[in-house]
MOPAC internal coordinates of N, CA, C and O (Angstrom, degrees):
PM7 1SCF
backbone

  N    0.0000 0     0.00 0     0.00 0    0    0    0
  C    1.4457 1     0.00 0     0.00 0    1    0    0
  C    1.5305 1   109.01 1     0.00 0    2    1    0
  O    1.2310 1   120.64 1   -49.64 1    3    2    1
  N    1.3138 1   116.38 1   130.36 1    3    2    1
  C    1.4566 1   120.93 1   179.74 1    5    3    2
  C    1.5309 1   110.30 1   -69.05 1    6    5    3
  O    1.2310 1   121.72 1   -37.72 1    7    6    5
  N    1.3254 1   114.32 1   142.28 1    7    6    5
  C    1.4576 1   120.25 1   179.81 1    9    7    6
  C    1.5194 1   111.91 1   -94.04 1   10    9    7
  O    1.2310 1   120.50 1   170.66 1   11   10    9
  N    1.3437 1   116.66 1    -9.34 1   11   10    9
  C    1.4563 1   119.50 1  -179.27 1   13   11   10
  C    1.5234 1   110.42 1  -138.04 1   14   13   11
  O    1.2310 1   121.62 1   -19.51 1   15   14   13
  N    1.3157 1   114.51 1   160.49 1   15   14   13
  C    1.4623 1   122.41 1   166.10 1   17   15   14
  C    1.5143 1   105.21 1  -123.34 1   18   17   15
  O    1.2310 1   120.36 1   -36.87 1   19   18   17
  N    1.3172 1   116.92 1   143.13 1   19   18   17
  C    1.4589 1   118.47 1  -179.99 1   21   19   18
  C    1.5147 1   110.21 1  -139.10 1   22   21   19
  O    1.2310 1   121.67 1   -25.31 1   23   22   21
  N    1.3219 1   114.40 1   154.69 1   23   22   21
  C    1.4566 1   120.96 1   173.86 1   25   23   22
  C    1.5190 1   108.11 1  -156.64 1   26   25   23
  O    1.2310 1   121.20 1   -14.66 1   27   26   25
  N    1.3124 1   115.30 1   165.34 1   27   26   25
  C    1.4621 1   121.17 1   179.21 1   29   27   26
  C    1.5176 1   107.76 1  -100.19 1   30   29   27
  O    1.2310 1   120.86 1   -46.04 1   31   30   29
  N    1.3191 1   115.96 1   133.96 1   31   30   29
  C    1.4620 1   122.29 1   175.95 1   33   31   30
  C    1.5215 1   107.20 1  -133.87 1   34   33   31
  O    1.2310 1   120.55 1   -65.35 1   35   34   33
  N    1.3281 1   116.55 1   114.65 1   35   34   33
  C    1.4702 1   122.27 1  -175.69 1   37   35   34
  C    1.5244 1   109.42 1    53.78 1   38   37   35
  O    1.2310 1   119.87 1    61.84 1   39   38   37
  N    1.3024 1   117.85 1  -118.16 1   39   38   37
  C    1.4680 1   121.37 1  -177.08 1   41   39   38
  C    1.5310 1   112.72 1  -100.09 1   42   41   39
  O    1.2310 1   120.02 1  -164.29 1   43   42   41
  N    1.3152 1   117.56 1    15.71 1   43   42   41
  C    1.4686 1   121.28 1  -174.92 1   45   43   42
  C    1.5192 1   112.25 1  -121.15 1   46   45   43
  O    1.2310 1   121.77 1   -28.58 1   47   46   45
  N    1.3135 1   114.21 1   151.42 1   47   46   45
  C    1.4610 1   121.68 1   165.41 1   49   47   46
  C    1.5218 1   104.84 1   -96.14 1   50   49   47
  O    1.2310 1   120.11 1   -55.86 1   51   50   49
  N    1.3138 1   117.40 1   124.14 1   51   50   49
  C    1.4638 1   121.14 1   177.65 1   53   51   50
  C    1.5195 1   107.16 1  -103.73 1   54   53   51
  O    1.2310 1   121.21 1   -56.12 1   55   54   53
  N    1.3278 1   115.29 1   123.88 1   55   54   53
  C    1.4574 1   121.56 1  -179.54 1   57   55   54
  C    1.5165 1   108.51 1  -116.22 1   58   57   55
  O    1.2310 1   121.04 1   -57.86 1   59   58   57
  N    1.3214 1   115.62 1   122.14 1   59   58   57
  C    1.4642 1   121.98 1   177.55 1   61   59   58
  C    1.5199 1   108.94 1  -110.71 1   62   61   59
  O    1.2310 1   120.48 1   -74.22 1   63   62   61
  N    1.3337 1   116.69 1   105.78 1   63   62   61
  C    1.4784 1   118.42 1   175.21 1   65   63   62
  C    1.5309 1   110.34 1   -66.76 1   66   65   63
  O    1.2310 1   120.96 1   -18.01 1   67   66   65
  N    1.3201 1   115.76 1   161.99 1   67   66   65
  C    1.4610 1   121.69 1   176.25 1   69   67   66
  C    1.5230 1   109.79 1   -59.55 1   70   69   67
  O    1.2310 1   120.12 1   -14.93 1   71   70   69
  N    1.3150 1   117.38 1   165.07 1   71   70   69
  C    1.4631 1   122.01 1  -177.47 1   73   71   70
  C    1.5186 1   113.35 1   -57.50 1   74   73   71
  O    1.2310 1   120.27 1   145.90 1   75   74   73
  N    1.3124 1   117.10 1   -34.10 1   75   74   73
  C    1.4584 1   121.85 1   177.68 1   77   75   74
  C    1.5196 1   108.86 1  -130.00 1   78   77   75
  O    1.2310 1   120.82 1   -50.09 1   79   78   77
  N    1.3232 1   116.03 1   129.91 1   79   78   77
  C    1.4537 1   121.33 1   179.09 1   81   79   78
  C    1.5186 1   106.91 1  -122.27 1   82   81   79
  O    1.2310 1   120.99 1   -76.47 1   83   82   81
  N    1.3346 1   115.72 1   103.53 1   83   82   81
  C    1.4550 1   121.17 1  -175.27 1   85   83   82
  C    1.5257 1   111.08 1  -131.60 1   86   85   83
  O    1.2310 1   120.74 1   -53.87 1   87   86   85
  N    1.3093 1   116.19 1   126.13 1   87   86   85
  C    1.4646 1   123.69 1   172.75 1   89   87   86
  C    1.5199 1   114.29 1    50.34 1   90   89   87
  O    1.2310 1   120.51 1  -143.25 1   91   90   89
  N    1.3020 1   116.64 1    36.75 1   91   90   89
  C    1.4569 1   120.32 1  -179.49 1   93   91   90
  C    1.5178 1   111.08 1  -131.48 1   94   93   91
  O    1.2310 1   120.18 1  -143.44 1   95   94   93
  N    1.3208 1   117.26 1    36.56 1   95   94   93
  C    1.4546 1   118.54 1  -171.14 1   97   95   94
  C    1.5216 1   113.43 1   -63.82 1   98   97   95
  O    1.2310 1   118.99 1   147.22 1   99   98   97
  N    1.3236 1   119.53 1   -32.78 1   99   98   97
  C    1.4587 1   120.41 1  -179.85 1  101   99   98
  C    1.5224 1   109.57 1   -67.67 1  102  101   99
  O    1.2310 1   119.85 1   131.94 1  103  102  101
  N    1.3012 1   117.89 1   -48.06 1  103  102  101
  C    1.4584 1   121.69 1   178.58 1  105  103  102
  C    1.5174 1   110.84 1   -62.98 1  106  105  103
  O    1.2310 1   119.79 1   135.04 1  107  106  105
  N    1.3183 1   118.00 1   -44.96 1  107  106  105
  C    1.4564 1   122.13 1   178.67 1  109  107  106
  C    1.5222 1   110.17 1   -60.96 1  110  109  107
  O    1.2310 1   120.27 1   133.13 1  111  110  109
  N    1.3183 1   117.08 1   -46.87 1  111  110  109
  C    1.4622 1   121.91 1   178.78 1  113  111  110
  C    1.5281 1   110.17 1   -56.72 1  114  113  111
  O    1.2310 1   120.47 1   129.47 1  115  114  113
  N    1.3194 1   116.70 1   -50.53 1  115  114  113
  C    1.4689 1   120.98 1  -178.36 1  117  115  114
  C    1.5233 1   111.96 1   -61.31 1  118  117  115
  O    1.2310 1   119.65 1   138.52 1  119  118  117
  N    1.3150 1   118.27 1   -41.48 1  119  118  117
  C    1.4605 1   121.22 1   179.68 1  121  119  118
  C    1.5289 1   111.23 1   -65.56 1  122  121  119
  O    1.2310 1   120.17 1   139.17 1  123  122  121
  N    1.3293 1   117.28 1   -40.83 1  123  122  121
  C    1.4648 1   120.42 1   178.77 1  125  123  122
  C    1.5249 1   109.95 1   -65.00 1  126  125  123
  O    1.2310 1   120.20 1   134.30 1  127  126  125
  N    1.3290 1   117.22 1   -45.70 1  127  126  125
  C    1.4671 1   121.14 1   179.05 1  129  127  126
  C    1.5294 1   110.32 1   -60.50 1  130  129  127
  O    1.2310 1   119.90 1   137.16 1  131  130  129
  N    1.3208 1   117.79 1   -42.84 1  131  130  129
  C    1.4719 1   120.79 1   178.12 1  133  131  130
  C    1.5257 1   110.99 1   -60.03 1  134  133  131
  O    1.2310 1   120.40 1   138.63 1  135  134  133
  N    1.3273 1   116.85 1   -41.37 1  135  134  133
  C    1.4661 1   120.90 1   178.71 1  137  135  134
  C    1.5174 1   111.45 1   -64.08 1  138  137  135
  O    1.2310 1   120.64 1   136.78 1  139  138  137
  N    1.3153 1   116.38 1   -43.22 1  139  138  137
  C    1.4650 1   120.53 1   179.52 1  141  139  138
  C    1.5270 1   110.68 1   -63.27 1  142  141  139
  O    1.2310 1   120.76 1   137.00 1  143  142  141
  N    1.3211 1   116.15 1   -43.00 1  143  142  141
  C    1.4670 1   120.49 1  -177.39 1  145  143  142
  C    1.5278 1   112.97 1   -66.10 1  146  145  143
  O    1.2310 1   119.80 1   148.73 1  147  146  145
  N    1.3174 1   117.99 1   -31.27 1  147  146  145
  C    1.4671 1   118.81 1  -174.61 1  149  147  146
  C    1.5296 1   113.50 1   -86.14 1  150  149  147
  O    1.2310 1   119.63 1   174.57 1  151  150  149
  N    1.3159 1   118.30 1    -5.43 1  151  150  149
  C    1.4635 1   121.71 1   178.71 1  153  151  150
  C    1.5290 1   109.69 1  -116.73 1  154  153  151
  O    1.2310 1   120.62 1   -26.61 1  155  154  153
  N    1.3079 1   116.41 1   153.39 1  155  154  153
  C    1.4598 1   120.23 1  -179.11 1  157  155  154
  C    1.5336 1   112.44 1   -98.38 1  158  157  155
  O    1.2310 1   119.80 1  -155.86 1  159  158  157
  N    1.3111 1   117.99 1    24.14 1  159  158  157
  C    1.4611 1   123.00 1   179.14 1  161  159  158
  C    1.5220 1   109.17 1   -98.23 1  162  161  159
  O    1.2310 1   120.90 1   -30.19 1  163  162  161
  N    1.3371 1   115.89 1   149.81 1  163  162  161
  C    1.4653 1   120.48 1  -179.41 1  165  163  162
  C    1.5198 1   112.94 1  -114.87 1  166  165  163
  O    1.2310 1   120.32 1  -170.28 1  167  166  165
  N    1.3204 1   116.99 1     9.72 1  167  166  165
  C    1.4621 1   120.71 1   175.26 1  169  167  166
  C    1.5259 1   107.38 1  -118.07 1  170  169  167
  O    1.2310 1   120.75 1   -54.77 1  171  170  169
  N    1.3247 1   116.17 1   125.23 1  171  170  169
  C    1.4562 1   121.68 1  -175.98 1  173  171  170
  C    1.5224 1   108.85 1  -118.00 1  174  173  171
  O    1.2310 1   121.11 1   -53.57 1  175  174  173
  N    1.3301 1   115.49 1   126.43 1  175  174  173
  C    1.4615 1   122.17 1   177.14 1  177  175  174
  C    1.5209 1   107.56 1  -110.32 1  178  177  175
  O    1.2310 1   120.85 1   -61.16 1  179  178  177
  N    1.3286 1   115.98 1   118.84 1  179  178  177
  C    1.4637 1   120.61 1   171.54 1  181  179  178
  C    1.5195 1   106.59 1   -89.08 1  182  181  179
  O    1.2310 1   120.49 1   -72.20 1  183  182  181
  N    1.3141 1   116.67 1   107.80 1  183  182  181
  C    1.4639 1   121.37 1  -179.44 1  185  183  182
  C    1.5278 1   108.44 1   -84.33 1  186  185  183
  O    1.2310 1   121.29 1   -77.00 1  187  186  185
  N    1.3140 1   115.15 1   103.00 1  187  186  185
  C    1.4611 1   121.20 1  -177.54 1  189  187  186
  C    1.5227 1   112.71 1   -96.72 1  190  189  187
  O    1.2310 1   119.86 1  -169.26 1  191  190  189
  N    1.3164 1   117.87 1    10.74 1  191  190  189
  C    1.4590 1   119.85 1  -176.45 1  193  191  190
  C    1.5275 1   112.55 1   -62.20 1  194  193  191
  O    1.2310 1   119.48 1   153.21 1  195  194  193
  N    1.3124 1   118.59 1   -26.79 1  195  194  193
  C    1.4613 1   120.84 1   179.67 1  197  195  194
  C    1.5132 1   114.47 1   -99.17 1  198  197  195
  O    1.2310 1   119.94 1  -177.75 1  199  198  197
  N    1.3293 1   117.72 1     2.25 1  199  198  197
  C    1.4649 1   121.58 1  -177.82 1  201  199  198
  C    1.5216 1   110.02 1   -80.40 1  202  201  199
  O    1.2310 1   120.96 1   -60.57 1  203  202  201
  N    1.3105 1   115.77 1   119.43 1  203  202  201
  C    1.4609 1   120.37 1   176.95 1  205  203  202
  C    1.5247 1   111.30 1   -95.74 1  206  205  203
  O    1.2310 1   120.43 1   151.19 1  207  206  205
  N    1.3317 1   116.79 1   -28.81 1  207  206  205
  C    1.4527 1   120.41 1  -175.05 1  209  207  206
  C    1.5295 1   109.42 1  -152.33 1  210  209  207
  O    1.2310 1   120.82 1   -48.47 1  211  210  209
  N    1.3191 1   116.03 1   131.53 1  211  210  209
  C    1.4562 1   121.81 1   174.74 1  213  211  210
  C    1.5238 1   106.62 1  -143.92 1  214  213  211
  O    1.2310 1   120.36 1   -38.26 1  215  214  213
  N    1.3146 1   116.92 1   141.74 1  215  214  213
  C    1.4625 1   119.83 1  -179.74 1  217  215  214
  C    1.5237 1   110.42 1  -106.40 1  218  217  215
  O    1.2310 1   120.97 1     1.84 1  219  218  217
  N    1.3213 1   115.76 1  -178.16 1  219  218  217
  C    1.4600 1   121.52 1  -178.97 1  221  219  218
  C    1.5290 1   112.27 1   -57.01 1  222  221  219
  O    1.2310 1   120.29 1   141.58 1  223  222  221
  N    1.3233 1   117.05 1   -38.42 1  223  222  221
  C    1.4642 1   120.36 1  -178.68 1  225  223  222
  C    1.5265 1   111.06 1   -63.53 1  226  225  223
  O    1.2310 1   120.27 1   137.89 1  227  226  225
  N    1.3092 1   117.09 1   -42.11 1  227  226  225
  C    1.4642 1   120.63 1   177.87 1  229  227  226
  C    1.5156 1   111.42 1   -64.96 1  230  229  227
  O    1.2310 1   120.43 1   136.90 1  231  230  229
  N    1.3314 1   116.79 1   -43.10 1  231  230  229
  C    1.4640 1   121.48 1   177.59 1  233  231  230
  C    1.5293 1   109.63 1   -62.18 1  234  233  231
  O    1.2310 1   120.15 1   135.20 1  235  234  233
  N    1.3219 1   117.33 1   -44.80 1  235  234  233
  C    1.4672 1   121.37 1  -179.77 1  237  235  234
  C    1.5281 1   111.43 1   -60.31 1  238  237  235
  O    1.2310 1   120.04 1   141.84 1  239  238  237
  N    1.3260 1   117.52 1   -38.16 1  239  238  237
  C    1.4614 1   120.40 1   179.29 1  241  239  238
  C    1.5240 1   110.53 1   -63.35 1  242  241  239
  O    1.2310 1   120.40 1   136.69 1  243  242  241
  N    1.3151 1   116.85 1   -43.31 1  243  242  241
  C    1.4620 1   121.35 1   179.87 1  245  243  242
  C    1.5214 1   110.62 1   -66.29 1  246  245  243
  O    1.2310 1   120.18 1   138.25 1  247  246  245
  N    1.3242 1   117.25 1   -41.75 1  247  246  245
  C    1.4666 1   121.12 1   178.69 1  249  247  246
  C    1.5264 1   110.47 1   -64.33 1  250  249  247
  O    1.2310 1   120.21 1   137.14 1  251  250  249
  N    1.3253 1   117.21 1   -42.86 1  251  250  249
  C    1.4714 1   120.23 1   178.82 1  253  251  250
  C    1.5213 1   111.65 1   -60.00 1  254  253  251
  O    1.2310 1   120.41 1   136.14 1  255  254  253
  N    1.3329 1   116.82 1   -43.86 1  255  254  253
  C    1.4646 1   120.21 1   177.74 1  257  255  254
  C    1.5216 1   110.07 1   -62.04 1  258  257  255
  O    1.2310 1   120.60 1   132.70 1  259  258  257
  N    1.3214 1   116.45 1   -47.30 1  259  258  257
  C    1.4712 1   120.74 1  -178.08 1  261  259  258
  C    1.5261 1   111.12 1   -61.72 1  262  261  259
  O    1.2310 1   119.94 1   136.33 1  263  262  261
  N    1.3142 1   117.72 1   -43.67 1  263  262  261
  C    1.4646 1   120.25 1   179.64 1  265  263  262
  C    1.5284 1   111.14 1   -64.94 1  266  265  263
  O    1.2310 1   120.53 1   136.68 1  267  266  265
  N    1.3091 1   116.58 1   -43.32 1  267  266  265
  C    1.4732 1   120.45 1  -178.93 1  269  267  266
  C    1.5289 1   111.13 1   -64.56 1  270  269  267
  O    1.2310 1   120.32 1   131.92 1  271  270  269
  N    1.3133 1   117.00 1   -48.08 1  271  270  269
  C    1.4599 1   120.10 1  -173.95 1  273  271  270
  C    1.5269 1   113.75 1   -85.10 1  274  273  271
  O    1.2310 1   119.58 1   161.37 1  275  274  273
  N    1.3076 1   118.41 1   -18.63 1  275  274  273
  C    1.4769 1   119.92 1   174.01 1  277  275  274
  C    1.5209 1   109.99 1   -62.92 1  278  277  275
  O    1.2310 1   120.64 1   143.71 1  279  278  277
  N    1.3096 1   116.38 1   -36.29 1  279  278  277
  C    1.4652 1   121.07 1   177.29 1  281  279  278
  C    1.5254 1   112.17 1   -65.87 1  282  281  279
  O    1.2310 1   120.79 1   161.96 1  283  282  281
  N    1.3230 1   116.09 1   -18.04 1  283  282  281
  C    1.4653 1   121.08 1   179.61 1  285  283  282
  C    1.5306 1   111.98 1  -100.48 1  286  285  283
  O    1.2310 1   120.59 1  -169.61 1  287  286  285
  N    1.3437 1   116.48 1    10.39 1  287  286  285
  C    1.4546 1   120.31 1   176.15 1  289  287  286
  C    1.5173 1   116.11 1    94.97 1  290  289  287
  O    1.2310 1   119.65 1  -170.15 1  291  290  289
  N    1.3123 1   118.27 1     9.85 1  291  290  289
  C    1.4605 1   121.72 1   177.94 1  293  291  290
  C    1.5332 1   109.89 1   -87.47 1  294  293  291
  O    1.2310 1   121.08 1   -27.33 1  295  294  293
  N    1.3200 1   115.54 1   152.67 1  295  294  293
  C    1.4660 1   120.13 1   173.13 1  297  295  294
  C    1.5278 1   108.25 1  -120.25 1  298  297  295
  O    1.2310 1   121.23 1   -27.63 1  299  298  297
  N    1.3287 1   115.26 1   152.37 1  299  298  297
  C    1.4607 1   121.25 1  -174.38 1  301  299  298
  C    1.5136 1   111.05 1  -133.71 1  302  301  299
  O    1.2310 1   121.17 1   -34.14 1  303  302  301
  N    1.3297 1   115.37 1   145.86 1  303  302  301
  C    1.4591 1   122.54 1   176.71 1  305  303  302
  C    1.5181 1   107.45 1  -139.99 1  306  305  303
  O    1.2310 1   120.85 1   -40.41 1  307  306  305
  N    1.3203 1   115.97 1   139.59 1  307  306  305
  C    1.4666 1   121.57 1   169.10 1  309  307  306
  C    1.5167 1   105.59 1  -102.85 1  310  309  307
  O    1.2310 1   120.36 1   -59.63 1  311  310  309
  N    1.3205 1   116.92 1   120.37 1  311  310  309
  C    1.4602 1   121.64 1  -175.02 1  313  311  310
  C    1.5249 1   111.98 1  -106.67 1  314  313  311
  O    1.2310 1   121.27 1   -49.07 1  315  314  313
  N    1.3118 1   115.18 1   130.93 1  315  314  313
  C    1.4594 1   124.30 1   168.52 1  317  315  314
  C    1.5294 1   116.94 1    56.50 1  318  317  315
  O    1.2310 1   119.91 1  -132.49 1  319  318  317
  N    1.3303 1   117.77 1    47.51 1  319  318  317
  C    1.4716 1   118.04 1   176.10 1  321  319  318
  C    1.5332 1   110.68 1   -71.99 1  322  321  319
  O    1.2310 1   120.97 1   -29.35 1  323  322  321
  N    1.3279 1   115.74 1   150.65 1  323  322  321
  C    1.4624 1   120.71 1   175.32 1  325  323  322
  C    1.5320 1   108.97 1   -74.41 1  326  325  323
  O    1.2310 1   120.36 1   -12.26 1  327  326  325
  N    1.3301 1   116.92 1   167.74 1  327  326  325
  C    1.4751 1   121.73 1  -174.92 1  329  327  326
  C    1.5202 1   112.98 1   -55.51 1  330  329  327
  O    1.2310 1   120.09 1   137.97 1  331  330  329
  N    1.3237 1   117.43 1   -42.03 1  331  330  329
  C    1.4601 1   120.74 1   179.94 1  333  331  330
  C    1.5261 1   110.65 1   -58.84 1  334  333  331
  O    1.2310 1   120.44 1   135.62 1  335  334  333
  N    1.3250 1   116.76 1   -44.38 1  335  334  333
  C    1.4610 1   121.33 1  -178.22 1  337  335  334
  C    1.5253 1   110.17 1   -69.21 1  338  337  335
  O    1.2310 1   119.96 1   140.40 1  339  338  337
  N    1.3289 1   117.68 1   -39.60 1  339  338  337
  C    1.4647 1   120.48 1   177.12 1  341  339  338
  C    1.5229 1   109.96 1   -58.58 1  342  341  339
  O    1.2310 1   120.56 1   135.92 1  343  342  341
  N    1.3222 1   116.53 1   -44.08 1  343  342  341
  C    1.4661 1   120.71 1   178.77 1  345  343  342
  C    1.5287 1   110.78 1   -59.29 1  346  345  343
  O    1.2310 1   120.16 1   136.31 1  347  346  345
  N    1.3178 1   117.31 1   -43.69 1  347  346  345
  C    1.4593 1   121.39 1   178.73 1  349  347  346
  C    1.5314 1   110.92 1   -65.61 1  350  349  347
  O    1.2310 1   120.15 1   139.51 1  351  350  349
  N    1.3167 1   117.31 1   -40.49 1  351  350  349
  C    1.4654 1   121.05 1   178.63 1  353  351  350
  C    1.5268 1   111.28 1   -62.68 1  354  353  351
  O    1.2310 1   120.87 1   142.80 1  355  354  353
  N    1.3216 1   115.93 1   -37.20 1  355  354  353
  C    1.4723 1   120.20 1   177.59 1  357  355  354
  C    1.5266 1   109.95 1   -70.17 1  358  357  355
  O    1.2310 1   120.34 1   132.75 1  359  358  357
  N    1.3198 1   116.96 1   -47.25 1  359  358  357
  C    1.4678 1   120.96 1  -179.20 1  361  359  358
  C    1.5274 1   111.92 1   -58.65 1  362  361  359
  O    1.2310 1   120.07 1   144.00 1  363  362  361
  N    1.3157 1   117.48 1   -36.00 1  363  362  361
  C    1.4655 1   122.20 1  -176.65 1  365  363  362
  C    1.5357 1   112.18 1   -93.80 1  366  365  363
  O    1.2310 1   120.14 1  -171.72 1  367  366  365
  N    1.3257 1   117.33 1     8.28 1  367  366  365
  C    1.4700 1   123.69 1  -179.66 1  369  367  366
  C    1.5249 1   113.42 1    59.10 1  370  369  367
  O    1.2310 1   120.03 1  -159.50 1  371  370  369
  N    1.2993 1   117.54 1    20.50 1  371  370  369
  C    1.4634 1   121.25 1   178.06 1  373  371  370
  C    1.5199 1   110.03 1   -70.70 1  374  373  371
  O    1.2310 1   120.84 1   147.16 1  375  374  373
  N    1.3038 1   115.99 1   -32.84 1  375  374  373
  C    1.4567 1   121.56 1  -176.88 1  377  375  374
  C    1.5304 1   112.00 1   -60.29 1  378  377  375
  O    1.2310 1   120.67 1   160.37 1  379  378  377
  N    1.3253 1   116.33 1   -19.63 1  379  378  377
  C    1.4629 1   120.85 1   178.87 1  381  379  378
  C    1.5265 1   112.24 1   -93.49 1  382  381  379
  O    1.2310 1   120.09 1   171.66 1  383  382  381
  N    1.3355 1   117.44 1    -8.34 1  383  382  381
  C    1.4603 1   121.77 1  -178.63 1  385  383  382
  C    1.5199 1   113.63 1  -109.39 1  386  385  383
  O    1.2310 1   120.57 1   150.96 1  387  386  385
  N    1.3249 1   116.52 1   -29.04 1  387  386  385
  C    1.4580 1   122.11 1   179.74 1  389  387  386
  C    1.5221 1   107.66 1  -127.35 1  390  389  387
  O    1.2310 1   120.13 1   -49.84 1  391  390  389
  N    1.3229 1   117.35 1   130.16 1  391  390  389
  C    1.4641 1   120.73 1   178.67 1  393  391  390
  C    1.5162 1   110.37 1   -61.76 1  394  393  391
  O    1.2310 1   120.90 1   -40.93 1  395  394  393
  N    1.3229 1   115.88 1   139.07 1  395  394  393
  C    1.4559 1   122.25 1   175.77 1  397  395  394
  C    1.5168 1   106.65 1  -118.05 1  398  397  395
  O    1.2310 1   120.47 1   -52.23 1  399  398  397
  N    1.3283 1   116.70 1   127.77 1  399  398  397
  C    1.4600 1   121.29 1  -178.21 1  401  399  398
  C    1.5207 1   109.92 1  -126.23 1  402  401  399
  O    1.2310 1   122.01 1   -28.31 1  403  402  401
  N    1.3275 1   113.77 1   151.69 1  403  402  401
  C    1.4596 1   121.91 1   176.90 1  405  403  402
  C    1.5202 1   106.94 1  -126.75 1  406  405  403
  O    1.2310 1   120.40 1   -64.37 1  407  406  405
  N    1.3122 1   116.84 1   115.63 1  407  406  405
  C    1.4538 1   121.77 1  -178.38 1  409  407  406
  C    1.5128 1   109.99 1  -130.97 1  410  409  407
  O    1.2310 1   121.84 1   -28.51 1  411  410  409
  N    1.3307 1   114.08 1   151.49 1  411  410  409
  C    1.4511 1   118.75 1   167.56 1  413  411  410
  C    1.5122 1   105.62 1   -71.82 1  414  413  411
  O    1.2310 1   120.43 1   -51.06 1  415  414  413
  N    1.3293 1   116.79 1   128.94 1  415  414  413
  C    1.4502 1   119.65 1  -172.73 1  417  415  414
  C    1.5112 1   111.15 1  -120.09 1  418  417  415
  O    1.2310 1   121.98 1   -24.06 1  419  418  417
  N    1.3247 1   113.82 1   155.94 1  419  418  417
  C    1.4527 1   118.42 1   170.26 1  421  419  418
  C    1.5190 1   108.09 1   -90.90 1  422  421  419
  O    1.2310 1   120.04 1     6.23 1  423  422  421
  N    1.3156 1   117.53 1  -173.77 1  423  422  421
  C    1.4520 1   118.87 1  -173.02 1  425  423  422
  C    1.5201 1   114.95 1   -75.12 1  426  425  423
  O    1.2310 1   119.13 1   176.96 1  427  426  425
  N    1.3467 1   119.27 1    -3.04 1  427  426  425
  C    1.4641 1   118.45 1   174.07 1  429  427  426
  C    1.5239 1   111.64 1   -97.62 1  430  429  427
  O    1.2310 1   120.06 1  -172.02 1  431  430  429
  N    1.3434 1   117.49 1     7.98 1  431  430  429
  C    1.4482 1   121.11 1   174.31 1  433  431  430
  C    1.5144 1   114.28 1    88.57 1  434  433  431
  O    1.2310 1   119.78 1  -178.19 1  435  434  433
  N    1.3174 1   118.02 1     1.81 1  435  434  433
  C    1.4561 1   120.35 1  -177.99 1  437  435  434
  C    1.5205 1   110.29 1  -110.99 1  438  437  435
  O    1.2310 1   121.24 1   -22.98 1  439  438  437
  N    1.3141 1   115.24 1   157.02 1  439  438  437
  C    1.4524 1   121.40 1  -179.45 1  441  439  438
  C    1.5186 1   109.72 1   -61.69 1  442  441  439
  O    1.2310 1   121.24 1   -43.58 1  443  442  441
  N    1.3076 1   115.24 1   136.42 1  443  442  441
  C    1.4497 1   121.49 1   177.77 1  445  443  442
  C    1.5177 1   107.99 1   -88.61 1  446  445  443
  O    1.2310 1   119.86 1   -66.82 1  447  446  445
  N    1.2968 1   117.87 1   113.18 1  447  446  445
  C    1.4548 1   123.17 1  -176.10 1  449  447  446
  C    1.5225 1   112.87 1   -70.86 1  450  449  447
  O    1.2310 1   119.82 1   161.63 1  451  450  449
  N    1.3229 1   117.96 1   -18.37 1  451  450  449
  C    1.4593 1   121.28 1  -176.59 1  453  451  450
  C    1.5133 1   113.38 1   -87.60 1  454  453  451
  O    1.2310 1   119.36 1   178.43 1  455  454  453
  N    1.2962 1   118.83 1    -1.57 1  455  454  453
  C    1.4751 1   120.50 1  -176.62 1  457  455  454
  C    1.4866 1   111.59 1  -105.99 1  458  457  455
  O    1.2310 1   120.10 1   180.00 1  459  458  457

């Protein structure tokens, strides 16, 4: 079972992890890397709006991808995490390594420019 869904929106790859990401950092890491490799975009948005639960392993997988690919010119954003996830991102100092944004979104997970 895939742990992520991804699609391209404008100049970004949007990656939506499953609702719960627990103890699967190797699989999550590999799926994210595969998504990045198959698209020619260098901006990656992790859409966390549907994430209800993520553990340290899931966070570590995302950080590892971001650190590896940032050196190759990629940029990363975590979009719309719930309060629990924000707390975890702060506790793990991820918030200082990957931008976290909160936007009003339309139903495809991207910011609505008309609002």
